[in-house]
ChimeraX commands (.cxc) that place a marker at each C-alpha (Angstrom):
marker #1 position 191.16,-184.11,29.41 radius 0.5
marker #1 position 188.00,-184.69,31.55 radius 0.5
marker #1 position 189.64,-187.83,33.21 radius 0.5
marker #1 position 192.78,-185.96,34.17 radius 0.5
marker #1 position 190.69,-183.20,35.87 radius 0.5
marker #1 position 188.65,-185.74,37.71 radius 0.5
marker #1 position 191.88,-187.56,38.88 radius 0.5
marker #1 position 193.40,-184.24,39.99 radius 0.5
marker #1 position 190.28,-183.41,42.03 radius 0.5
marker #1 position 190.27,-186.90,43.59 radius 0.5
marker #1 position 194.01,-186.78,44.36 radius 0.5
marker #1 position 193.55,-183.41,45.92 radius 0.5
marker #1 position 190.64,-184.57,48.15 radius 0.5
marker #1 position 192.64,-187.65,49.14 radius 0.5
marker #1 position 195.71,-185.52,50.18 radius 0.5
marker #1 position 193.39,-183.15,52.37 radius 0.5
marker #1 position 191.79,-186.20,53.96 radius 0.5
marker #1 position 195.08,-187.84,54.60 radius 0.5
marker #1 position 196.63,-184.72,56.23 radius 0.5
marker #1 position 193.45,-184.64,58.50 radius 0.5
marker #1 position 193.87,-188.32,59.51 radius 0.5
marker #1 position 197.59,-187.75,60.36 radius 0.5
marker #1 position 196.77,-184.59,62.41 radius 0.5
marker #1 position 193.86,-186.51,64.25 radius 0.5
marker #1 position 196.08,-189.53,64.89 radius 0.5
marker #1 position 198.84,-187.17,66.38 radius 0.5
marker #1 position 196.28,-185.74,68.72 radius 0.5
marker #1 position 194.92,-189.13,69.65 radius 0.5
marker #1 position 198.47,-190.28,70.52 radius 0.5
marker #1 position 198.99,-187.20,72.70 radius 0.5
marker #1 position 195.91,-187.99,74.71 radius 0.5
marker #1 position 196.88,-191.73,74.95 radius 0.5
marker #1 position 200.38,-190.86,76.15 radius 0.5
marker #1 position 198.78,-188.44,78.81 radius 0.5
marker #1 position 196.39,-191.15,80.02 radius 0.5
marker #1 position 199.42,-193.49,80.26 radius 0.5
marker #1 position 201.28,-190.94,82.36 radius 0.5
marker #1 position 198.40,-189.89,84.60 radius 0.5
marker #1 position 196.73,-193.27,85.41 radius 0.5
marker #1 position 199.52,-194.64,87.64 radius 0.5
marker #1 position 199.82,-191.35,89.45 radius 0.5
marker #1 position 196.05,-191.38,90.11 radius 0.5
marker #1 position 196.02,-195.08,91.27 radius 0.5
marker #1 position 199.00,-194.68,93.62 radius 0.5
marker #1 position 197.99,-191.13,94.88 radius 0.5
marker #1 position 201.59,-189.73,94.72 radius 0.5
marker #1 position 203.33,-187.96,92.13 radius 0.5
marker #1 position 202.45,-185.22,89.53 radius 0.5
marker #1 position 201.27,-185.19,86.05 radius 0.5
marker #1 position 199.99,-182.43,83.64 radius 0.5
marker #1 position 196.36,-181.43,84.04 radius 0.5
marker #1 position 195.83,-181.58,80.34 radius 0.5
marker #1 position 197.58,-183.36,77.52 radius 0.5
marker #1 position 200.15,-181.52,75.42 radius 0.5
marker #1 position 198.60,-181.44,72.02 radius 0.5
marker #1 position 200.68,-181.37,68.86 radius 0.5
marker #1 position 200.20,-178.11,66.92 radius 0.5
marker #1 position 199.43,-177.88,63.26 radius 0.5
marker #1 position 203.05,-177.30,62.20 radius 0.5
marker #1 position 204.78,-179.96,64.38 radius 0.5
marker #1 position 204.61,-182.51,61.68 radius 0.5
marker #1 position 205.62,-180.86,58.26 radius 0.5
marker #1 position 203.61,-183.48,56.31 radius 0.5
marker #1 position 200.28,-182.17,57.58 radius 0.5
marker #1 position 200.45,-178.60,56.12 radius 0.5
marker #1 position 202.37,-179.80,53.08 radius 0.5
marker #1 position 199.81,-182.37,52.18 radius 0.5
marker #1 position 196.96,-179.87,52.93 radius 0.5
marker #1 position 198.51,-177.20,50.63 radius 0.5
marker #1 position 199.17,-179.77,47.95 radius 0.5
marker #1 position 195.65,-181.06,48.21 radius 0.5
marker #1 position 194.15,-177.60,47.96 radius 0.5
marker #1 position 196.47,-176.90,45.01 radius 0.5
marker #1 position 195.27,-180.02,43.08 radius 0.5
marker #1 position 191.66,-179.21,43.82 radius 0.5
marker #1 position 192.08,-175.59,42.65 radius 0.5
marker #1 position 193.89,-176.58,39.45 radius 0.5
marker #1 position 191.06,-179.07,38.63 radius 0.5
marker #1 position 188.46,-176.32,39.04 radius 0.5
marker #1 position 190.45,-173.81,37.18 radius 0.5
marker #1 position 190.80,-176.13,34.23 radius 0.5
marker #1 position 187.10,-176.85,34.37 radius 0.5
marker #1 position 186.26,-173.13,34.13 radius 0.5
marker #1 position 188.74,-172.66,31.22 radius 0.5
marker #1 position 187.10,-175.54,29.25 radius 0.5
marker #1 position 183.57,-174.07,29.82 radius 0.5
marker #1 position 184.63,-170.64,28.51 radius 0.5
marker link #1:1,2 radius 0.2
marker link #1:2,3 radius 0.2
marker link #1:3,4 radius 0.2
marker link #1:4,5 radius 0.2
marker link #1:5,6 radius 0.2
marker link #1:6,7 radius 0.2
marker link #1:7,8 radius 0.2
marker link #1:8,9 radius 0.2
marker link #1:9,10 radius 0.2
marker link #1:10,11 radius 0.2
marker link #1:11,12 radius 0.2
marker link #1:12,13 radius 0.2
marker link #1:13,14 radius 0.2
marker link #1:14,15 radius 0.2
marker link #1:15,16 radius 0.2
marker link #1:16,17 radius 0.2
marker link #1:17,18 radius 0.2
marker link #1:18,19 radius 0.2
marker link #1:19,20 radius 0.2
marker link #1:20,21 radius 0.2
marker link #1:21,22 radius 0.2
marker link #1:22,23 radius 0.2
marker link #1:23,24 radius 0.2
marker link #1:24,25 radius 0.2
marker link #1:25,26 radius 0.2
marker link #1:26,27 radius 0.2
marker link #1:27,28 radius 0.2
marker link #1:28,29 radius 0.2
marker link #1:29,30 radius 0.2
marker link #1:30,31 radius 0.2
marker link #1:31,32 radius 0.2
marker link #1:32,33 radius 0.2
marker link #1:33,34 radius 0.2
marker link #1:34,35 radius 0.2
marker link #1:35,36 radius 0.2
marker link #1:36,37 radius 0.2
marker link #1:37,38 radius 0.2
marker link #1:38,39 radius 0.2
marker link #1:39,40 radius 0.2
marker link #1:40,41 radius 0.2
marker link #1:41,42 radius 0.2
marker link #1:42,43 radius 0.2
marker link #1:43,44 radius 0.2
marker link #1:44,45 radius 0.2
marker link #1:45,46 radius 0.2
marker link #1:46,47 radius 0.2
marker link #1:47,48 radius 0.2
marker link #1:48,49 radius 0.2
marker link #1:49,50 radius 0.2
marker link #1:50,51 radius 0.2
marker link #1:51,52 radius 0.2
marker link #1:52,53 radius 0.2
marker link #1:53,54 radius 0.2
marker link #1:54,55 radius 0.2
marker link #1:55,56 radius 0.2
marker link #1:56,57 radius 0.2
marker link #1:57,58 radius 0.2
marker link #1:58,59 radius 0.2
marker link #1:59,60 radius 0.2
marker link #1:60,61 radius 0.2
marker link #1:61,62 radius 0.2
marker link #1:62,63 radius 0.2
marker link #1:63,64 radius 0.2
marker link #1:64,65 radius 0.2
marker link #1:65,66 radius 0.2
marker link #1:66,67 radius 0.2
marker link #1:67,68 radius 0.2
marker link #1:68,69 radius 0.2
marker link #1:69,70 radius 0.2
marker link #1:70,71 radius 0.2
marker link #1:71,72 radius 0.2
marker link #1:72,73 radius 0.2
marker link #1:73,74 radius 0.2
marker link #1:74,75 radius 0.2
marker link #1:75,76 radius 0.2
marker link #1:76,77 radius 0.2
marker link #1:77,78 radius 0.2
marker link #1:78,79 radius 0.2
marker link #1:79,80 radius 0.2
marker link #1:80,81 radius 0.2
marker link #1:81,82 radius 0.2
marker link #1:82,83 radius 0.2
marker link #1:83,84 radius 0.2
marker link #1:84,85 radius 0.2
marker link #1:85,86 radius 0.2
marker link #1:86,87 radius 0.2
view
C-alpha cells in the first residue's frame, strides 16, 4: 500500500516535470527560430523580421496541459490516500 502511494507521487512529479520540459523546449525552439530569421536580415541590412519571437502558448501543444493535469491528479491521489490511511 505504501509503495503504491510513493509510486503514484513519483509518477505525478515526473509528469509535471516532463510537461515543464516540453513547454520550455517549445519556447527555446521559438527563440532559436527567431534568431535564425533575424540574423541574416541584420547582417545584410535589408528586409524585415519580427521584433520579438512568437512564443508558443500553454495550450498550443495539448500534451503540456494534459501531462500537467495528470501529474497533479496522481500527486493529489497519493496525498488523499495518505490522509485516509492516517485517519
